[in-house]
C-alpha positions as MATLAB code, in Angstrom:
seq = 'XXXXXXXXXXXXXXXXXXXXXXXXXXXXXXXXXXXXXXXXXXXXXXXXXXXXXXXXXXXXXXXXXXXXXXXXXXXXXXXXXXXXXXXXXXXXXXXXXXXXXXXXXXXXXXXXXXXXXXXXXXXXXXXXXXXXXXXXXXXXXXXXXXXXXXXXXXXXXXXXXXXXXXXXXXXXXXXXXXXXXXXXXXXXXXXXXXXXXXXXXXXXXXXXXXXXXXXXXXXXXXXXXXXXXXXXXXXXXXXXXXXXXXXXXXXXXXXXXXXXXXXXXXXXXXXXXXXXXXXXXXXXXXXXXXXXXXXXXXXXXXXXXXXXXXXXXXXXXXXXXXXXXXXXXXXXXXXXXXXXXXXXXXXXXXXXXXXXXXXXXXXXXXXXXXXXXXXXXXXXXXXXXXXXXXXXXXXXXXXXXXXXXXXXXXXXXXXXXXXXXXXXXXXXXXXXXXXXXXXXXXXXXXXXXXXXXX';
ca = [
     -16.249   -7.318  -33.239;
     -16.923   -5.733  -29.526;
     -18.063   -8.782  -27.034;
     -18.721   -5.481  -24.334;
     -22.513   -5.653  -24.828;
     -22.910   -9.771  -24.642;
     -22.371   -9.287  -20.595;
     -24.921  -10.162  -19.059;
     -26.171   -8.900  -15.650;
     -25.171  -11.394  -13.378;
     -23.471  -10.078  -10.215;
     -21.622  -11.726   -7.927;
     -21.156   -9.488   -4.869;
     -17.717   -9.814   -2.875;
     -18.144   -9.638    0.989;
     -17.400   -6.398    2.760;
     -15.584   -7.976    5.921;
     -13.355  -10.093    6.020;
     -13.546  -10.580    9.555;
      -9.788  -10.941   11.516;
      -8.087  -13.014    9.875;
      -6.327  -11.240    7.383;
      -3.270  -12.722    7.852;
      -1.332  -15.823    9.418;
       0.966  -13.185   11.514;
       2.434  -16.474   12.841;
       4.160  -16.985    8.921;
       6.969  -14.572    8.389;
       6.853  -12.610    5.368;
       9.466  -13.181    2.878;
      10.707  -11.882   -0.515;
       9.382  -14.164   -3.054;
      11.833  -16.442   -5.108;
      11.521  -14.033   -7.805;
      12.004  -11.775   -6.043;
       8.624   -9.580   -7.040;
       6.469  -10.091   -3.834;
       6.315  -10.889   -0.564;
       5.295  -14.777    0.290;
       2.563  -15.181    2.912;
      -1.032  -15.809    3.108;
      -2.143  -12.480    1.830;
      -1.407   -8.816    0.088;
       0.075   -5.930    1.388;
      -2.943   -3.421    1.867;
      -1.843   -0.932    3.942;
      -3.501    2.003    5.525;
      -1.354    5.150    6.836;
      -1.861    5.626   10.415;
       1.377    7.674   11.224;
       0.288    8.998   14.856;
      -1.138    6.094   15.604;
       1.429    5.452   18.996;
       1.415    8.883   19.608;
      -2.060   10.527   19.830;
      -4.814    7.416   19.989;
      -5.577    5.973   24.263;
      -6.193    2.089   24.096;
     -10.025    2.511   23.204;
      -9.218    4.396   20.436;
      -6.968    2.039   18.860;
      -8.688   -0.596   19.051;
     -11.491    0.886   17.458;
      -9.973    2.116   14.356;
      -7.336   -1.485   14.233;
     -11.004   -3.531   14.461;
     -12.106   -1.494   11.402;
      -9.284   -1.552    9.422;
      -9.133   -5.658    9.975;
     -12.916   -6.382    9.107;
     -12.225   -4.430    6.142;
      -9.560   -6.400    4.998;
      -6.680   -4.361    5.555;
      -2.957   -6.615    6.248;
      -0.686   -3.626    7.431;
      -1.101   -0.906    9.666;
       2.022    2.097    8.794;
       2.437    3.847   12.409;
       5.665    6.211   13.531;
       7.125    5.267   17.426;
       8.808    8.949   17.272;
       5.823   10.946   15.581;
       6.293   13.990   13.584;
       4.099   16.207   14.903;
       6.080   17.350   18.221;
       6.544   13.670   18.697;
       9.681   13.941   21.108;
       8.484   17.371   22.864;
       4.420   16.094   23.406;
       3.142   12.906   25.407;
       1.233   10.673   24.158;
      -2.272    9.799   25.222;
      -1.656    9.545   28.510;
       0.950   11.931   28.820;
       4.227   10.195   28.565;
       6.987   11.309   26.596;
       9.156    8.740   24.741;
      12.464    9.968   26.785;
      13.285   10.861   30.286;
      14.920   14.374   30.196;
      15.528   13.828   25.957;
      17.847   11.082   26.470;
      17.814    8.703   24.002;
      19.828    6.063   26.282;
      17.163    6.614   28.856;
      13.459    5.197   26.490;
      10.422    6.244   28.958;
       9.523    2.649   29.407;
       5.445    3.493   30.012;
       5.537    5.619   26.688;
       6.596    1.866   24.868;
       4.322   -0.067   26.649;
       1.563    1.987   24.911;
       2.988    1.007   21.257;
       3.285   -2.949   22.650;
       0.318   -2.717   23.667;
      -0.800   -1.805   20.064;
       1.386   -3.980   18.392;
      -0.220   -6.907   20.493;
      -3.766   -5.907   19.410;
      -2.931   -5.474   15.914;
      -1.309   -9.111   16.380;
      -4.669  -10.663   17.840;
      -6.445   -8.915   14.744;
      -4.272  -10.542   12.051;
      -2.373   -7.206   11.375;
       1.074   -6.430   10.509;
       2.719   -3.099   11.834;
       4.493   -1.447    9.218;
       6.866    0.077   12.225;
       8.547    3.368   11.135;
      10.911    3.944   14.029;
      10.984    7.458   13.803;
       9.825   10.622   11.967;
      12.505   11.743    9.671;
      12.570   14.767   10.798;
      14.148   13.456   13.980;
      17.359   12.607   12.150;
      20.237   14.259   11.471;
      20.821   16.055    8.472;
      17.715   16.168    6.734;
      15.813   19.723    8.936;
      18.468   21.379    9.308;
      17.803   24.182   12.146;
      14.765   22.474   13.800;
      15.196   21.204   17.297;
      15.938   18.206   18.055;
      16.443   17.929   14.317;
      19.687   15.384   14.948;
      17.961   13.641   17.833;
      19.158   10.073   16.085;
      22.504   10.578   14.369;
      25.309    7.536   13.827;
      26.563    8.216   18.102;
      22.860    6.282   18.868;
      20.679    5.013   15.606;
      22.515    1.360   16.173;
      21.442    1.292   19.687;
      18.065    2.760   19.168;
      17.299    0.156   15.876;
      18.652   -2.986   18.316;
      16.418   -1.483   21.251;
      13.274   -1.505   18.630;
      14.376   -4.937   17.604;
      14.572   -7.076   20.555;
      11.674   -5.349   21.907;
       9.562   -6.866   18.857;
      11.606   -9.815   17.638;
       8.480  -12.428   17.782;
       6.075   -9.676   16.516;
       4.585   -9.125   13.080;
       6.499   -6.354   12.252;
       7.869   -5.024    8.999;
      10.276   -2.254    9.651;
      10.106    0.835    7.578;
      12.933    3.561    7.457;
      13.100    6.587    6.462;
      10.001    9.025    7.184;
       9.351   11.305    4.395;
      12.664   12.186    3.788;
      15.367   11.298    1.332;
      18.428    9.430    2.890;
      20.833   12.211    0.547;
      22.630   13.757    3.884;
      21.397   10.918    6.077;
      22.410    8.100    5.165;
      25.222    6.700    7.379;
      22.175    6.964   10.259;
      19.870    4.776    8.690;
      22.674    2.177    7.732;
      23.406    2.336   11.661;
      19.689    1.838   12.628;
      19.214   -0.858    9.983;
      22.789   -2.424   11.351;
      20.797   -2.530   15.156;
      17.639   -3.937   13.668;
      19.300   -6.629   11.694;
      21.324   -7.822   14.670;
      18.031   -7.747   16.832;
      15.735   -9.681   14.322;
      18.354  -10.879   11.241;
      16.700  -11.745    8.195;
      13.174  -13.013   10.050;
      12.122   -9.159    9.660;
      11.959   -6.889    6.490;
      13.360   -3.771    5.643;
      12.023   -0.638    3.655;
      12.320    2.718    3.862;
       9.657    5.407    3.173;
      10.878    8.206    1.163;
       9.972   11.924    0.246;
       9.897   10.571   -3.660;
      11.792    7.150   -3.990;
      13.804    4.894   -2.161;
      15.817    3.359   -5.004;
      17.239    6.010   -5.969;
      19.758    6.213   -3.430;
      19.550    2.773   -2.028;
      17.844    0.517   -4.218;
      21.454   -1.748   -4.049;
      21.772   -0.920    0.127;
      22.185   -4.963    1.510;
      19.495   -4.301    4.086;
      17.013   -2.768    1.860;
      14.234   -5.677    1.013;
      11.865   -4.084   -0.696;
      11.328   -0.316   -2.642;
       8.548    2.267   -1.961;
       7.820    5.611   -3.477;
       5.465    8.303   -2.903;
       3.267    9.479   -5.772;
       2.150   12.691   -4.152;
      -1.037   13.952   -3.296;
      -2.333   15.811   -6.107;
      -5.861   14.930   -7.821;
      -3.860   14.255  -11.239;
      -1.177   12.173   -9.387;
       0.195    9.113  -11.175;
       2.198    6.611  -10.307;
       2.347    4.105  -12.761;
       6.146    5.485  -14.326;
       7.743    5.469  -11.090;
       6.410    1.516  -10.082;
       7.447    0.715  -14.060;
      10.965    2.243  -13.345;
      11.646    0.194  -10.074;
       9.832   -2.835  -11.397;
      12.562   -2.918  -13.851;
      16.156   -2.242  -11.534;
      18.393   -4.966  -11.023;
      19.129   -6.891   -8.621;
      15.507   -7.357   -8.826;
      13.627   -6.496   -5.572;
       9.498   -5.449   -4.833;
       8.227   -2.051   -5.148;
       5.420   -0.423   -3.842;
       3.397    2.953   -3.886;
       3.359    3.430    0.318;
       2.096    7.356    0.162;
      -0.444    8.187   -2.804;
      -3.076   10.485   -3.173;
      -4.631   10.603    0.714;
      -8.580   10.877    0.114;
     -10.830   13.890    1.642;
     -13.907   13.461    2.986;
     -16.602   13.995    0.430;
     -17.880   17.037    2.518;
     -15.232   18.530    3.549;
     -12.791   18.332    0.201;
     -10.630   21.280   -0.411;
     -10.995   23.205   -3.784;
      -7.290   22.980   -4.120;
      -6.796   19.270   -3.490;
     -10.032   17.833   -4.604;
      -8.643   14.107   -3.558;
     -11.744   11.685   -3.871;
     -12.324    7.488   -4.261;
     -11.364    7.634   -7.798;
      -8.069    8.868   -7.741;
      -7.719    6.666   -4.503;
      -8.642    3.991   -6.579;
      -6.464    5.026  -10.406;
      -3.604    4.927   -7.962;
      -4.219    1.219   -6.560;
      -4.958   -0.096   -9.579;
      -2.281    1.313  -11.493;
       0.611    0.523   -9.350;
      -0.656   -3.188   -8.607;
      -0.871   -3.765  -12.637;
       2.569   -1.801  -12.940;
       3.606   -4.531  -11.222;
       3.717   -3.601   -7.259;
       3.147   -6.347   -4.759;
       0.790   -4.374   -2.933;
      -0.250   -0.890   -1.893;
      -1.195    2.018    0.960;
      -4.642    3.394    1.217;
      -4.340    6.978    3.190;
      -6.474   10.104    4.225;
      -5.588   13.348    6.218;
      -7.800   12.521    9.147;
      -5.932    9.712    9.753;
      -2.501    9.702    9.399;
      -2.672   12.290   11.754;
      -5.404   11.240   14.290;
      -7.164   14.374   13.917;
     -10.028   14.984   16.573;
     -10.763   18.481   18.359;
      -8.397   18.866   20.943;
      -5.383   19.125   17.615;
      -4.565   21.520   15.563;
      -5.360   20.256   12.013;
      -3.154   20.174    9.174;
      -3.795   20.011    5.463;
      -7.186   21.727    5.744;
      -8.615   18.309    7.712;
     -11.900   19.563    9.383;
     -13.267   15.448    9.937;
     -12.365   13.837   13.140;
     -10.435   10.600   12.174;
     -13.267    8.464   13.885;
     -16.072    9.828   11.605;
     -13.524    9.148    8.566;
     -12.719    5.214    8.791;
     -15.374    4.297    6.497;
     -14.845    6.779    3.664;
     -15.614    5.584   -0.289;
     -12.117    4.948   -1.279;
     -11.319    3.322    2.436;
     -13.932    0.789    1.803;
     -13.189    0.411   -1.927;
      -9.605   -0.314   -1.851;
     -10.023   -4.374   -0.232;
     -11.612   -4.904   -3.599;
      -8.686   -5.046   -5.085;
      -6.545   -7.140   -2.862;
      -9.437   -9.745   -3.206;
      -9.316   -9.376   -6.911;
      -5.515  -10.363   -7.084;
      -5.984  -13.135   -4.829;
      -8.658  -14.476   -6.875;
      -6.056  -15.589   -9.531;
      -2.686  -17.071   -9.280;
      -0.017  -13.928   -8.123;
       3.126  -14.468   -7.050;
       3.397  -15.414  -11.009;
       1.758  -11.826  -12.006;
       3.949   -9.816  -14.407;
       2.659   -6.565  -16.288;
       2.288   -6.540  -19.783;
       1.277   -3.293  -21.167;
       2.031   -4.792  -24.932;
      -1.868   -6.606  -24.445;
      -2.719   -3.132  -25.236;
      -2.894   -3.198  -29.004;
      -4.422    0.059  -29.783;
      -3.296    3.779  -28.279;
      -2.787    4.112  -25.199;
      -3.693    7.743  -23.562;
      -1.875    9.376  -21.150;
      -2.314   10.538  -18.270;
      -5.587   10.030  -15.926;
      -7.119    7.906  -18.444;
      -4.107    5.724  -18.691;
      -4.843    1.878  -19.295;
      -2.950   -0.300  -17.462;
      -2.734   -3.957  -17.826;
      -0.985   -7.485  -15.970;
      -1.018  -11.064  -16.190;
       0.461  -14.322  -15.177;
       2.936  -15.988  -17.270;
       6.633  -15.552  -18.747;
       7.095  -11.975  -20.168;
       6.927  -12.375  -23.877;
       5.203  -15.567  -23.699;
       1.800  -16.467  -24.773;
       0.965  -18.895  -21.635;
      -1.042  -16.449  -19.390;
      -4.158  -18.146  -17.904;
      -5.620  -14.838  -16.895;
      -5.064  -11.292  -17.826;
      -6.376   -7.937  -16.392;
      -6.887   -4.959  -17.692;
      -7.592   -1.190  -15.824;
      -9.689    1.162  -17.415;
      -9.916    4.324  -15.481;
     -12.173    5.977  -18.132;
     -14.406    4.909  -20.743;
     -12.235    4.204  -23.916;
     -12.285    2.219  -26.255;
      -9.578   -0.965  -26.812;
      -8.205   -3.668  -28.201;
      -6.872   -6.415  -26.009;
      -4.362   -9.283  -27.395;
      -5.801  -12.109  -26.025;
      -3.412  -14.080  -27.820;
      -1.191  -13.804  -24.361;
      -3.539  -16.675  -22.901;
      -2.643  -19.931  -23.622;
      -5.946  -21.426  -24.344;
      -8.371  -21.716  -27.266;
     -11.671  -21.050  -25.152;
     -11.595  -17.251  -23.248;
     -14.155  -16.033  -20.528;
     -14.393  -12.897  -19.199;
     -15.712  -10.849  -16.825;
     -16.280   -6.714  -16.021;
     -15.238   -6.171  -12.217;
     -16.201   -3.125  -10.741;
     -13.693   -1.571   -8.555;
     -16.082    0.564   -6.847;
     -18.320   -2.060   -5.469;
     -16.421   -5.565   -5.797;
     -19.101   -7.405   -8.095;
     -18.420   -9.291  -11.213;
     -20.744   -9.377  -14.452;
     -20.008  -12.292  -16.769;
     -19.573  -11.942  -20.425;
     -19.633  -15.556  -20.607;
     -17.340  -17.607  -22.947;
     -15.820  -17.394  -26.825;
     -13.471  -18.660  -28.976;
      -9.965  -17.024  -28.858;
      -8.978  -14.626  -31.646;
      -5.595  -12.283  -31.191;
      -7.592   -9.475  -30.295;
     -10.485   -8.607  -28.883;
     -11.915   -5.239  -28.943;
     -14.072   -4.105  -25.893;
     -15.237   -1.275  -24.006;
     -16.456   -0.660  -20.328;
     -19.806   -1.255  -19.906;
     -21.068    2.300  -18.271;
     -20.466    5.885  -19.544;
     -20.592    7.717  -16.248;
     -17.576   10.088  -15.226;
     -15.815    8.800  -11.892;
     -16.524    4.936  -12.954;
     -13.316    2.553  -13.483;
     -13.895   -1.015  -14.547;
     -11.575   -3.909  -14.762;
     -11.505   -6.277  -17.573;
     -10.533   -9.916  -16.674;
     -10.115  -12.383  -19.548;
      -9.736  -16.018  -18.093;
      -8.416  -19.639  -19.915;
     -12.082  -20.921  -19.451;
     -10.234  -24.663  -18.703;
      -8.837  -23.293  -15.685;
     -12.129  -22.869  -14.239;
     -11.548  -19.498  -12.060;
     -14.209  -17.923  -10.082;
     -15.904  -15.205  -10.457;
     -13.122  -12.403   -9.961;
];
């Protein structure tokens, strides 16, 4: 019998602002012992700010970084040599990165501005997911474009070493790639990674931002610490299959979606790409529940730091500084809070929790729990419902005899208790509302663990 309607309206609100101590940046990030997660005191919740170093001045960068730190983001993904005229147009102070387009002559003023932003991020408890360069400037990626081979096998190692030596004591996560597969440029990325490793050793992690996925060509690269996918920008994009694939690879490496569908401001959403907060949440919960160690948010005004003085891309009409508080941007930190409310490093995906038929596509139900695969040792389980459907949940995965349940609202961060009951093998339930665009997470605990409201 469904206990869905037995829940009572005891709502526990989670705070919006997580202050500015989002991560202990004095503690290096490492891959967890089981190879699935990154071990530090927080959760990789990234934001896509590709043009941060290139387009914002220091006052603007401070406004943006404080906003993200206060919301609870932990990693800012930004590109040193940016995509949009990054080699040929100066930064906010009109400084180009190189003198006379010579890779051996970095312009100190340009990199001093990067230094300032990295230091400011660190002071706010933020890591920088630093892309040394966008992929278009790397040999073999964009034939026929100016400076498409600016970084090549001859200079990539030196550039990697230059950056690594400059930021060896900073909270940096290195992200090579930049929206390109390494099919024709693998040797360049290997050289750049070698330069970085020579400067920071294993003290900082390295990943790769792909056009589709990093694992197909780089999973066995010794320098790749964790995989990334880019799941696409369609309002009907899904990412759970790609995450499940990467999660199953050997050797085990953490994985994540580092570029899912970007949110548009509601008043400027184009007809051909109407990505709103519900799609942002779906991709986040699908990916994390399917085994991703973390997740990245993005919106088109912010990745390009668009304002009126720039030519817009991707139908953007709203400036970046008016786009920092979009619904999806404010709601994704609730996912982080949910995941950290229960033991995290022992969490596994487990679709077998869903005993009933699981819908395909946008209605896909995704489940996760802690414990060992195939065992009945979980202390909690979580099931994401992107739509209003009835499902049977295998609660026999939980070890205790008494269960306690909650409905968690991904839109508000609030939890509603559904009480406690004697465990049965299967629990049939339906989310508490049937409104288009509303999603829910069912959380069921071993009642004896005394976990707080999620």
